[in-house]
Structure formats: C-alpha cells, structure tokens
All heavy atoms as TSV, in Angstrom:
chain	resi	resn	atom	element	x	y	z
A	1	MET	N	N	-9.318	5.747	30.180
A	1	MET	CA	C	-7.920	5.735	30.043
A	1	MET	C	C	-7.581	5.081	28.704
A	1	MET	O	O	-8.142	4.068	28.360
A	1	MET	CB	C	-7.260	4.977	31.181
A	1	MET	CG	C	-5.725	4.968	31.103
A	1	MET	SD	S	-5.000	4.255	32.563
A	1	MET	CE	C	-4.477	5.703	33.381
A	2	ARG	N	N	-6.665	5.784	27.967
A	2	ARG	CA	C	-6.304	5.183	26.587
A	2	ARG	C	C	-5.271	4.164	26.713
A	2	ARG	O	O	-4.434	4.179	27.602
A	2	ARG	CB	C	-5.807	6.456	25.715
A	2	ARG	CG	C	-6.812	7.491	25.513
A	2	ARG	CD	C	-6.278	8.530	24.635
A	2	ARG	NE	N	-4.975	8.990	24.938
A	2	ARG	CZ	C	-4.132	9.485	24.114
A	2	ARG	NH1	N	-4.388	9.517	22.765
A	2	ARG	NH2	N	-2.936	9.889	24.471
A	3	THR	N	N	-5.316	3.219	25.815
A	3	THR	CA	C	-4.322	2.144	25.783
A	3	THR	C	C	-2.963	2.694	25.196
A	3	THR	O	O	-2.957	3.755	24.645
A	3	THR	CB	C	-4.797	0.942	24.868
A	3	THR	OG1	O	-4.791	1.409	23.565
A	3	THR	CG2	C	-6.207	0.484	25.277
A	4	ALA	N	N	-2.013	1.856	25.423
A	4	ALA	CA	C	-0.718	2.284	24.924
A	4	ALA	C	C	-0.669	2.444	23.425
A	4	ALA	O	O	-0.112	3.370	22.749
A	4	ALA	CB	C	0.388	1.238	25.344
A	5	GLY	N	N	-1.358	1.498	22.685
A	5	GLY	CA	C	-1.521	1.526	21.294
A	5	GLY	C	C	-2.247	2.772	20.810
A	5	GLY	O	O	-1.775	3.309	19.843
A	6	GLU	N	N	-3.279	3.248	21.509
A	6	GLU	CA	C	-3.979	4.496	21.140
A	6	GLU	C	C	-3.026	5.634	21.285
A	6	GLU	O	O	-3.016	6.567	20.390
A	6	GLU	CB	C	-5.213	4.724	22.010
A	6	GLU	CG	C	-6.275	3.579	21.644
A	6	GLU	CD	C	-7.390	3.613	22.736
A	6	GLU	OE1	O	-7.085	3.904	23.916
A	6	GLU	OE2	O	-8.550	3.397	22.292
A	7	ARG	N	N	-2.326	5.743	22.322
A	7	ARG	CA	C	-1.391	6.815	22.577
A	7	ARG	C	C	-0.319	6.789	21.484
A	7	ARG	O	O	0.048	7.955	20.954
A	7	ARG	CB	C	-0.736	6.758	23.944
A	7	ARG	CG	C	-1.690	6.980	25.161
A	7	ARG	CD	C	-0.993	7.142	26.510
A	7	ARG	NE	N	-0.099	6.161	26.776
A	7	ARG	CZ	C	-0.446	4.962	27.400
A	7	ARG	NH1	N	-1.667	4.693	27.815
A	7	ARG	NH2	N	0.477	4.032	27.779
A	8	MET	N	N	0.269	5.622	21.205
A	8	MET	CA	C	1.314	5.632	20.162
A	8	MET	C	C	0.709	6.051	18.811
A	8	MET	O	O	1.402	6.679	18.018
A	8	MET	CB	C	1.858	4.207	20.042
A	8	MET	CG	C	2.735	3.887	21.216
A	8	MET	SD	S	3.338	2.212	21.005
A	8	MET	CE	C	4.286	2.119	22.597
A	9	ARG	N	N	-0.558	5.662	18.427
A	9	ARG	CA	C	-1.168	6.005	17.137
A	9	ARG	C	C	-1.314	7.449	17.076
A	9	ARG	O	O	-1.114	8.178	16.137
A	9	ARG	CB	C	-2.437	5.230	16.891
A	9	ARG	CG	C	-2.226	3.895	16.402
A	9	ARG	CD	C	-3.535	3.210	16.037
A	9	ARG	NE	N	-4.408	3.017	17.128
A	9	ARG	CZ	C	-4.386	1.879	17.976
A	9	ARG	NH1	N	-3.461	0.998	17.838
A	9	ARG	NH2	N	-5.247	1.916	18.956
A	10	ASP	N	N	-1.777	8.055	18.200
A	10	ASP	CA	C	-1.969	9.520	18.217
A	10	ASP	C	C	-0.671	10.326	18.151
A	10	ASP	O	O	-0.549	11.248	17.450
A	10	ASP	CB	C	-2.644	9.861	19.562
A	10	ASP	CG	C	-4.148	9.550	19.639
A	10	ASP	OD1	O	-4.743	9.267	18.553
A	10	ASP	OD2	O	-4.650	9.554	20.767
A	11	GLU	N	N	0.286	9.775	18.797
A	11	GLU	CA	C	1.709	10.420	18.711
A	11	GLU	C	C	2.244	10.295	17.246
A	11	GLU	O	O	2.729	11.335	16.807
A	11	GLU	CB	C	2.694	9.784	19.648
A	11	GLU	CG	C	3.989	10.535	19.694
A	11	GLU	CD	C	4.844	9.919	20.808
A	11	GLU	OE1	O	4.379	9.469	21.785
A	11	GLU	OE2	O	6.164	9.918	20.629
A	12	HIS	N	N	2.116	9.081	16.640
A	12	HIS	CA	C	2.468	9.041	15.326
A	12	HIS	C	C	1.747	9.829	14.313
A	12	HIS	O	O	2.296	10.560	13.432
A	12	HIS	CB	C	2.348	7.476	14.971
A	12	HIS	CG	C	2.966	7.160	13.550
A	12	HIS	ND1	N	2.292	6.452	12.694
A	12	HIS	CD2	C	4.135	7.471	13.043
A	12	HIS	CE1	C	3.073	6.315	11.619
A	12	HIS	NE2	N	4.205	6.987	11.769
A	13	SER	N	N	0.438	9.949	14.553
A	13	SER	CA	C	-0.364	10.792	13.701
A	13	SER	C	C	0.094	12.263	13.849
A	13	SER	O	O	0.179	13.032	12.809
A	13	SER	CB	C	-1.828	10.724	14.032
A	13	SER	OG	O	-2.644	11.583	13.341
A	14	ALA	N	N	0.330	12.745	15.108
A	14	ALA	CA	C	0.728	14.124	15.306
A	14	ALA	C	C	2.149	14.367	14.611
A	14	ALA	O	O	2.350	15.422	14.003
A	14	ALA	CB	C	0.857	14.405	16.780
A	15	TRP	N	N	3.014	13.369	14.672
A	15	TRP	CA	C	4.374	13.541	14.082
A	15	TRP	C	C	4.269	13.567	12.547
A	15	TRP	O	O	4.819	14.453	11.966
A	15	TRP	CB	C	5.234	12.377	14.546
A	15	TRP	CG	C	6.630	12.503	13.955
A	15	TRP	CD1	C	7.654	13.248	14.510
A	15	TRP	CD2	C	7.147	12.025	12.655
A	15	TRP	NE1	N	8.810	13.196	13.635
A	15	TRP	CE2	C	8.457	12.450	12.488
A	15	TRP	CE3	C	6.529	11.328	11.651
A	15	TRP	CZ2	C	9.259	12.130	11.398
A	15	TRP	CZ3	C	7.312	11.053	10.501
A	15	TRP	CH2	C	8.634	11.387	10.424
A	16	LEU	N	N	3.452	12.772	12.038
A	16	LEU	CA	C	3.222	12.732	10.559
A	16	LEU	C	C	2.672	14.053	10.071
A	16	LEU	O	O	3.078	14.608	9.091
A	16	LEU	CB	C	2.338	11.603	10.089
A	16	LEU	CG	C	3.055	10.212	10.096
A	16	LEU	CD1	C	2.000	9.152	9.799
A	16	LEU	CD2	C	4.211	10.157	9.099
A	17	THR	N	N	1.642	14.603	10.815
A	17	THR	CA	C	1.102	15.748	10.453
A	17	THR	C	C	2.104	16.973	10.557
A	17	THR	O	O	2.174	17.771	9.567
A	17	THR	CB	C	-0.099	16.231	11.413
A	17	THR	OG1	O	-1.120	15.202	11.257
A	17	THR	CG2	C	-0.720	17.548	11.102
A	18	ALA	N	N	2.900	16.993	11.543
A	18	ALA	CA	C	3.976	18.023	11.755
A	18	ALA	C	C	4.943	17.923	10.581
A	18	ALA	O	O	5.449	18.972	9.976
A	18	ALA	CB	C	4.606	17.924	13.068
A	19	ALA	N	N	5.352	16.618	10.273
A	19	ALA	CA	C	6.333	16.513	9.216
A	19	ALA	C	C	5.839	16.942	7.892
A	19	ALA	O	O	6.514	17.550	7.080
A	19	ALA	CB	C	6.726	14.894	9.194
A	20	MET	N	N	4.542	16.607	7.571
A	20	MET	CA	C	3.927	17.070	6.304
A	20	MET	C	C	3.857	18.563	6.245
A	20	MET	O	O	3.952	19.172	5.166
A	20	MET	CB	C	2.519	16.368	6.111
A	20	MET	CG	C	2.556	14.895	5.998
A	20	MET	SD	S	3.560	14.304	4.537
A	20	MET	CE	C	2.506	14.936	3.249
A	21	MET	N	N	3.490	19.204	7.386
A	21	MET	CA	C	3.326	20.578	7.259
A	21	MET	C	C	4.649	21.430	7.338
A	21	MET	O	O	4.731	22.605	6.960
A	21	MET	CB	C	2.518	21.016	8.572
A	21	MET	CG	C	1.133	20.455	8.640
A	21	MET	SD	S	0.033	21.022	7.212
A	21	MET	CE	C	-0.342	22.568	7.838
A	22	SER	N	N	5.749	20.727	7.704
A	22	SER	CA	C	6.994	21.453	7.904
A	22	SER	C	C	7.738	21.800	6.566
A	22	SER	O	O	8.527	22.685	6.496
A	22	SER	CB	C	7.948	20.585	8.720
A	22	SER	OG	O	8.534	19.498	7.973
A	23	GLY	N	N	7.365	21.055	5.485
A	23	GLY	CA	C	8.046	21.348	4.202
A	23	GLY	C	C	9.383	20.715	4.122
A	23	GLY	O	O	10.081	20.847	3.077
A	24	ARG	N	N	9.832	19.958	5.121
A	24	ARG	CA	C	11.193	19.346	5.133
A	24	ARG	C	C	11.127	18.098	4.083
A	24	ARG	O	O	10.136	17.474	3.920
A	24	ARG	CB	C	11.521	18.720	6.443
A	24	ARG	CG	C	11.811	19.858	7.552
A	24	ARG	CD	C	12.215	19.307	8.881
A	24	ARG	NE	N	13.517	18.609	8.756
A	24	ARG	CZ	C	13.973	17.855	9.807
A	24	ARG	NH1	N	13.395	17.779	10.887
A	24	ARG	NH2	N	15.129	17.263	9.578
A	25	PRO	N	N	12.265	17.925	3.481
A	25	PRO	CA	C	12.261	16.865	2.409
A	25	PRO	C	C	12.559	15.460	3.080
A	25	PRO	O	O	13.544	14.823	2.870
A	25	PRO	CB	C	13.517	17.240	1.607
A	25	PRO	CG	C	14.459	17.904	2.620
A	25	PRO	CD	C	13.544	18.664	3.551
A	26	TYR	N	N	11.529	14.943	3.796
A	26	TYR	CA	C	11.619	13.571	4.282
A	26	TYR	C	C	11.635	12.667	3.096
A	26	TYR	O	O	10.987	12.777	2.125
A	26	TYR	CB	C	10.479	13.307	5.197
A	26	TYR	CG	C	10.523	13.984	6.506
A	26	TYR	CD1	C	9.848	15.188	6.810
A	26	TYR	CD2	C	11.237	13.450	7.569
A	26	TYR	CE1	C	9.942	15.856	7.984
A	26	TYR	CE2	C	11.321	14.100	8.802
A	26	TYR	CZ	C	10.610	15.307	9.011
A	26	TYR	OH	O	10.809	15.928	10.173
A	27	PRO	N	N	12.405	11.448	3.251
A	27	PRO	CA	C	12.384	10.437	2.289
A	27	PRO	C	C	11.098	9.813	2.151
A	27	PRO	O	O	10.386	9.693	3.185
A	27	PRO	CB	C	13.488	9.536	2.733
A	27	PRO	CG	C	14.142	10.182	3.761
A	27	PRO	CD	C	13.298	11.286	4.362
A	28	ARG	N	N	10.801	9.258	0.947
A	28	ARG	CA	C	9.602	8.483	0.840
A	28	ARG	C	C	9.662	7.133	1.539
A	28	ARG	O	O	10.696	6.644	1.697
A	28	ARG	CB	C	9.316	8.204	-0.678
A	28	ARG	CG	C	8.998	9.528	-1.423
A	28	ARG	CD	C	8.792	9.167	-2.875
A	28	ARG	NE	N	7.627	8.248	-2.950
A	28	ARG	CZ	C	7.124	7.875	-4.062
A	28	ARG	NH1	N	7.497	8.297	-5.274
A	28	ARG	NH2	N	6.076	6.898	-3.991
A	29	ILE	N	N	8.512	6.640	2.000
A	29	ILE	CA	C	8.437	5.397	2.793
A	29	ILE	C	C	8.238	4.328	1.692
A	29	ILE	O	O	7.412	4.406	0.941
A	29	ILE	CB	C	7.298	5.438	3.783
A	29	ILE	CG1	C	7.617	6.608	4.774
A	29	ILE	CG2	C	7.190	4.049	4.485
A	29	ILE	CD1	C	6.369	6.782	5.662
A	30	PRO	N	N	9.169	3.278	1.717
A	30	PRO	CA	C	8.960	2.183	0.783
A	30	PRO	C	C	7.572	1.433	1.092
A	30	PRO	O	O	7.113	1.421	2.252
A	30	PRO	CB	C	10.024	1.197	1.181
A	30	PRO	CG	C	11.039	1.954	1.909
A	30	PRO	CD	C	10.346	3.038	2.571
A	31	THR	N	N	6.982	0.967	0.012
A	31	THR	CA	C	5.565	0.359	0.136
A	31	THR	C	C	5.633	-1.046	0.235
A	31	THR	O	O	4.629	-1.678	0.520
A	31	THR	CB	C	4.623	0.864	-0.938
A	31	THR	OG1	O	5.240	0.481	-2.221
A	31	THR	CG2	C	4.409	2.338	-0.867
A	32	LYS	N	N	6.801	-1.685	-0.050
A	32	LYS	CA	C	6.836	-3.162	-0.134
A	32	LYS	C	C	8.021	-3.614	0.643
A	32	LYS	O	O	9.212	-3.115	0.473
A	32	LYS	CB	C	6.987	-3.657	-1.568
A	32	LYS	CG	C	6.876	-5.073	-1.703
A	32	LYS	CD	C	7.352	-5.489	-3.124
A	32	LYS	CE	C	6.219	-5.813	-4.033
A	32	LYS	NZ	N	6.770	-6.298	-5.392
A	33	GLY	N	N	7.962	-4.511	1.638
A	33	GLY	CA	C	8.939	-4.965	2.400
A	33	GLY	C	C	10.060	-5.709	1.694
A	33	GLY	O	O	9.780	-6.235	0.636
A	34	VAL	N	N	11.251	-5.704	2.247
A	34	VAL	CA	C	12.380	-6.443	1.632
A	34	VAL	C	C	11.940	-7.877	1.391
A	34	VAL	O	O	12.239	-8.519	0.427
A	34	VAL	CB	C	13.644	-6.324	2.532
A	34	VAL	CG1	C	14.774	-7.280	2.042
A	34	VAL	CG2	C	14.043	-4.857	2.547
A	35	SER	N	N	11.267	-8.476	2.410
A	35	SER	CA	C	10.879	-9.985	2.333
A	35	SER	C	C	9.904	-10.144	1.179
A	35	SER	O	O	9.865	-11.364	0.698
A	35	SER	CB	C	10.268	-10.458	3.620
A	35	SER	OG	O	9.066	-9.723	3.871
A	36	ARG	N	N	9.279	-9.195	0.581
A	36	ARG	CA	C	8.484	-9.318	-0.543
A	36	ARG	C	C	9.049	-8.717	-1.727
A	36	ARG	O	O	8.363	-8.440	-2.712
A	36	ARG	CB	C	7.174	-8.558	-0.187
A	36	ARG	CG	C	6.362	-9.210	0.889
A	36	ARG	CD	C	5.092	-8.577	1.234
A	36	ARG	NE	N	4.273	-8.276	0.108
A	36	ARG	CZ	C	3.554	-7.082	0.012
A	36	ARG	NH1	N	3.624	-6.227	0.965
A	36	ARG	NH2	N	2.856	-6.916	-1.051
A	37	GLY	N	N	10.270	-8.509	-1.749
A	37	GLY	CA	C	11.109	-8.112	-2.933
A	37	GLY	C	C	11.160	-6.572	-3.148
A	37	GLY	O	O	11.369	-6.101	-4.233
A	38	GLY	N	N	10.821	-5.760	-2.194
A	38	GLY	CA	C	10.747	-4.408	-2.194
A	38	GLY	C	C	11.958	-3.711	-2.723
A	38	GLY	O	O	11.931	-2.716	-3.387
A	39	TYR	N	N	13.046	-4.335	-2.434
A	39	TYR	CA	C	14.280	-3.592	-2.860
A	39	TYR	C	C	15.020	-4.389	-4.002
A	39	TYR	O	O	16.183	-4.074	-4.359
A	39	TYR	CB	C	15.344	-3.481	-1.716
A	39	TYR	CG	C	15.028	-2.294	-0.797
A	39	TYR	CD1	C	14.412	-2.447	0.476
A	39	TYR	CD2	C	15.333	-1.019	-1.181
A	39	TYR	CE1	C	14.203	-1.489	1.277
A	39	TYR	CE2	C	15.022	0.027	-0.410
A	39	TYR	CZ	C	14.493	-0.072	0.898
A	39	TYR	OH	O	14.219	0.923	1.654
A	40	ASP	N	N	14.437	-5.470	-4.454
A	40	ASP	CA	C	15.070	-6.327	-5.473
A	40	ASP	C	C	15.589	-5.561	-6.647
A	40	ASP	O	O	16.689	-5.691	-7.108
A	40	ASP	CB	C	14.222	-7.488	-5.865
A	40	ASP	CG	C	14.100	-8.489	-4.833
A	40	ASP	OD1	O	14.859	-8.474	-3.788
A	40	ASP	OD2	O	13.244	-9.430	-4.965
A	41	PRO	N	N	14.698	-4.748	-7.299
A	41	PRO	CA	C	15.172	-3.990	-8.485
A	41	PRO	C	C	16.335	-3.037	-8.172
A	41	PRO	O	O	17.273	-3.029	-8.986
A	41	PRO	CB	C	13.934	-3.207	-8.978
A	41	PRO	CG	C	12.805	-3.932	-8.400
A	41	PRO	CD	C	13.319	-4.444	-7.053
A	42	LEU	N	N	16.408	-2.393	-6.996
A	42	LEU	CA	C	17.485	-1.568	-6.590
A	42	LEU	C	C	18.669	-2.325	-6.325
A	42	LEU	O	O	19.755	-1.976	-6.782
A	42	LEU	CB	C	17.023	-0.709	-5.387
A	42	LEU	CG	C	18.129	0.190	-4.827
A	42	LEU	CD1	C	18.531	1.271	-5.819
A	42	LEU	CD2	C	17.556	0.856	-3.596
A	43	ARG	N	N	18.530	-3.444	-5.514
A	43	ARG	CA	C	19.699	-4.233	-5.186
A	43	ARG	C	C	20.338	-4.949	-6.434
A	43	ARG	O	O	21.481	-5.192	-6.345
A	43	ARG	CB	C	19.265	-5.233	-4.110
A	43	ARG	CG	C	18.976	-4.542	-2.844
A	43	ARG	CD	C	18.235	-5.496	-1.772
A	43	ARG	NE	N	19.045	-6.696	-1.671
A	43	ARG	CZ	C	19.522	-6.993	-0.571
A	43	ARG	NH1	N	19.482	-6.338	0.547
A	43	ARG	NH2	N	20.203	-8.255	-0.441
A	44	ALA	N	N	19.644	-5.108	-7.473
A	44	ALA	CA	C	20.174	-5.786	-8.685
A	44	ALA	C	C	21.008	-4.810	-9.442
A	44	ALA	O	O	21.795	-5.250	-10.274
A	44	ALA	CB	C	18.980	-6.202	-9.622
A	45	ARG	N	N	20.950	-3.495	-9.120
A	45	ARG	CA	C	21.800	-2.594	-9.844
A	45	ARG	C	C	23.210	-2.415	-9.182
A	45	ARG	O	O	23.242	-2.591	-7.993
A	45	ARG	CB	C	21.102	-1.206	-9.890
A	45	ARG	CG	C	19.806	-1.336	-10.624
A	45	ARG	CD	C	18.991	0.023	-10.433
A	45	ARG	NE	N	19.680	1.212	-10.751
A	45	ARG	CZ	C	19.277	2.386	-10.594
A	45	ARG	NH1	N	18.112	2.598	-10.092
A	45	ARG	NH2	N	19.982	3.446	-10.853
A	46	PRO	N	N	24.201	-1.987	-9.880
A	46	PRO	CA	C	25.515	-1.824	-9.312
A	46	PRO	C	C	25.351	-0.784	-8.181
A	46	PRO	O	O	24.800	0.351	-8.459
A	46	PRO	CB	C	26.360	-1.295	-10.428
A	46	PRO	CG	C	25.658	-1.834	-11.670
A	46	PRO	CD	C	24.199	-1.849	-11.391
A	47	GLY	N	N	25.869	-1.039	-6.970
A	47	GLY	CA	C	25.755	-0.127	-5.949
A	47	GLY	C	C	24.415	-0.074	-5.364
A	47	GLY	O	O	24.209	0.775	-4.392
A	48	GLY	N	N	23.539	-0.820	-5.617
A	48	GLY	CA	C	22.137	-0.790	-5.151
A	48	GLY	C	C	21.881	-1.010	-3.684
A	48	GLY	O	O	21.204	-0.290	-2.997
A	49	ALA	N	N	22.758	-1.941	-3.203
A	49	ALA	CA	C	22.625	-2.269	-1.702
A	49	ALA	C	C	23.105	-1.043	-0.966
A	49	ALA	O	O	22.506	-0.677	0.133
A	49	ALA	CB	C	23.414	-3.449	-1.228
A	50	ASP	N	N	24.174	-0.408	-1.462
A	50	ASP	CA	C	24.670	0.739	-0.739
A	50	ASP	C	C	23.611	2.021	-0.808
A	50	ASP	O	O	23.569	2.722	0.192
A	50	ASP	CB	C	26.005	1.288	-1.386
A	50	ASP	CG	C	27.101	0.241	-1.197
A	50	ASP	OD1	O	27.031	-0.447	-0.182
A	50	ASP	OD2	O	28.056	0.245	-1.901
A	51	ARG	N	N	22.960	1.999	-1.910
A	51	ARG	CA	C	21.915	3.082	-2.009
A	51	ARG	C	C	20.793	2.866	-1.109
A	51	ARG	O	O	20.239	3.732	-0.418
A	51	ARG	CB	C	21.406	3.174	-3.501
A	51	ARG	CG	C	22.395	3.763	-4.432
A	51	ARG	CD	C	21.705	4.137	-5.742
A	51	ARG	NE	N	20.495	5.052	-5.416
A	51	ARG	CZ	C	20.457	6.202	-5.949
A	51	ARG	NH1	N	21.459	6.801	-6.662
A	51	ARG	NH2	N	19.417	6.962	-5.693
A	52	ALA	N	N	20.428	1.605	-0.872
A	52	ALA	CA	C	19.301	1.277	0.046
A	52	ALA	C	C	19.828	1.566	1.489
A	52	ALA	O	O	19.033	2.192	2.279
A	52	ALA	CB	C	18.895	-0.181	0.034
A	53	ALA	N	N	21.040	1.234	1.796
A	53	ALA	CA	C	21.631	1.682	3.143
A	53	ALA	C	C	21.644	3.166	3.298
A	53	ALA	O	O	21.283	3.564	4.333
A	53	ALA	CB	C	22.904	0.996	3.302
A	54	ALA	N	N	21.990	3.781	2.247
A	54	ALA	CA	C	22.046	5.294	2.385
A	54	ALA	C	C	20.626	5.839	2.547
A	54	ALA	O	O	20.461	6.895	3.262
A	54	ALA	CB	C	22.681	5.909	1.133
A	55	TRP	N	N	19.594	5.294	1.917
A	55	TRP	CA	C	18.290	5.717	2.122
A	55	TRP	C	C	17.860	5.643	3.617
A	55	TRP	O	O	17.351	6.525	4.139
A	55	TRP	CB	C	17.249	4.892	1.328
A	55	TRP	CG	C	15.804	5.320	1.387
A	55	TRP	CD1	C	15.204	6.217	0.599
A	55	TRP	CD2	C	14.939	5.083	2.466
A	55	TRP	NE1	N	13.995	6.500	0.989
A	55	TRP	CE2	C	13.818	5.792	2.079
A	55	TRP	CE3	C	14.865	4.389	3.549
A	55	TRP	CZ2	C	12.587	5.794	2.906
A	55	TRP	CZ3	C	13.808	4.352	4.428
A	55	TRP	CH2	C	12.598	5.066	4.014
A	56	TRP	N	N	18.179	4.509	4.243
A	56	TRP	CA	C	17.897	4.262	5.627
A	56	TRP	C	C	18.555	5.270	6.486
A	56	TRP	O	O	18.100	5.868	7.441
A	56	TRP	CB	C	18.042	2.837	6.132
A	56	TRP	CG	C	16.908	2.037	5.650
A	56	TRP	CD1	C	16.896	1.077	4.637
A	56	TRP	CD2	C	15.619	2.064	6.180
A	56	TRP	NE1	N	15.724	0.536	4.516
A	56	TRP	CE2	C	14.903	1.083	5.463
A	56	TRP	CE3	C	14.955	2.769	7.167
A	56	TRP	CZ2	C	13.442	0.910	5.668
A	56	TRP	CZ3	C	13.674	2.546	7.425
A	56	TRP	CH2	C	12.851	1.695	6.725
A	57	ARG	N	N	19.901	5.485	6.265
A	57	ARG	CA	C	20.662	6.457	6.976
A	57	ARG	C	C	20.039	7.855	6.907
A	57	ARG	O	O	19.821	8.573	7.786
A	57	ARG	CB	C	22.122	6.596	6.481
A	57	ARG	CG	C	22.987	5.586	7.057
A	57	ARG	CD	C	24.490	5.732	6.758
A	57	ARG	NE	N	24.814	5.950	5.417
A	57	ARG	CZ	C	24.982	5.004	4.577
A	57	ARG	NH1	N	24.951	3.644	4.927
A	57	ARG	NH2	N	25.331	5.249	3.254
A	58	GLY	N	N	19.618	8.258	5.681
A	58	GLY	CA	C	19.025	9.513	5.419
A	58	GLY	C	C	17.760	9.706	6.172
A	58	GLY	O	O	17.374	10.679	6.759
A	59	ALA	N	N	16.932	8.601	6.047
A	59	ALA	CA	C	15.606	8.708	6.760
A	59	ALA	C	C	15.776	8.771	8.249
A	59	ALA	O	O	15.125	9.638	8.817
A	59	ALA	CB	C	14.898	7.334	6.386
A	60	LEU	N	N	16.617	7.990	8.806
A	60	LEU	CA	C	16.821	8.111	10.271
A	60	LEU	C	C	17.564	9.363	10.708
A	60	LEU	O	O	17.197	9.840	11.878
A	60	LEU	CB	C	17.577	6.817	10.758
A	60	LEU	CG	C	16.886	5.526	10.521
A	60	LEU	CD1	C	17.763	4.279	10.942
A	60	LEU	CD2	C	15.526	5.517	11.236
A	61	ASP	N	N	18.337	9.943	9.881
A	61	ASP	CA	C	19.006	11.173	10.214
A	61	ASP	C	C	18.033	12.317	10.206
A	61	ASP	O	O	18.127	13.283	10.953
A	61	ASP	CB	C	20.133	11.476	9.347
A	61	ASP	CG	C	21.375	10.698	9.456
A	61	ASP	OD1	O	21.457	10.041	10.549
A	61	ASP	OD2	O	22.281	10.674	8.580
A	62	ARG	N	N	16.884	12.243	9.518
A	62	ARG	CA	C	15.904	13.236	9.431
A	62	ARG	C	C	14.811	13.161	10.428
A	62	ARG	O	O	13.956	14.113	10.618
A	62	ARG	CB	C	15.288	13.272	7.985
A	62	ARG	CG	C	16.282	13.748	6.972
A	62	ARG	CD	C	15.527	13.697	5.545
A	62	ARG	NE	N	16.290	14.139	4.519
A	62	ARG	CZ	C	17.192	13.437	3.733
A	62	ARG	NH1	N	17.381	12.159	4.031
A	62	ARG	NH2	N	17.822	14.043	2.821
A	63	VAL	N	N	14.717	12.088	11.208
A	63	VAL	CA	C	13.784	11.905	12.222
A	63	VAL	C	C	14.025	12.769	13.427
A	63	VAL	O	O	15.124	12.748	13.883
A	63	VAL	CB	C	13.606	10.403	12.505
A	63	VAL	CG1	C	12.635	10.231	13.734
A	63	VAL	CG2	C	13.176	9.565	11.435
A	64	ASP	N	N	13.139	13.536	13.837
A	64	ASP	CA	C	13.248	14.376	15.003
A	64	ASP	C	C	13.418	13.513	16.250
A	64	ASP	O	O	12.839	12.543	16.416
A	64	ASP	CB	C	12.069	15.290	15.149
A	64	ASP	CG	C	11.926	16.219	13.988
A	64	ASP	OD1	O	12.861	16.663	13.400
A	64	ASP	OD2	O	10.694	16.506	13.637
A	65	ASP	N	N	14.331	14.054	17.088
A	65	ASP	CA	C	14.601	13.228	18.334
A	65	ASP	C	C	13.544	13.488	19.426
A	65	ASP	O	O	13.485	12.595	20.350
A	65	ASP	CB	C	15.916	13.753	18.948
A	65	ASP	CG	C	17.103	13.380	18.100
A	65	ASP	OD1	O	17.018	12.332	17.376
A	65	ASP	OD2	O	18.165	14.114	18.127
A	66	ALA	N	N	12.672	14.378	19.273
A	66	ALA	CA	C	11.552	14.565	20.358
A	66	ALA	C	C	10.675	13.567	20.336
A	66	ALA	O	O	10.293	12.609	20.738
A	66	ALA	CB	C	10.890	15.888	20.023
C-alpha cells in the first residue's frame, strides 16, 4: 500500500506532465520565497505588489479543478 505522500507525489507528477504537454500558458513558478526576498525587486517597483497579486490570481485561475 502506498503512503499518502507517495500518492500525492504521483498525482502532482501526472498533473505537471499533463500541464506541460497541453501547451497551455501556465505562469512560471517563482524560485525564491517571499521570506527570502523573492518578490523584493518586483515589490519595489510602482504597482509591484499589485502585479504579484495578479500573478497569483492568474496562476490559480489556470489550475484545473480536477
């Protein structure tokens, strides 16, 4: 029997594979967390915080519900 973690990793892997093969324009995933300054350059620009919020809205709107 597989653990919950194994099942979740398999499901995530399958979703990522399907997303990559679909050709849909998914947003890029940030590589540095906010706590490590990941959005600092963007947030320092006028309207930057709004752009970051828009990125998350766009990313979550594109995630399939299944």
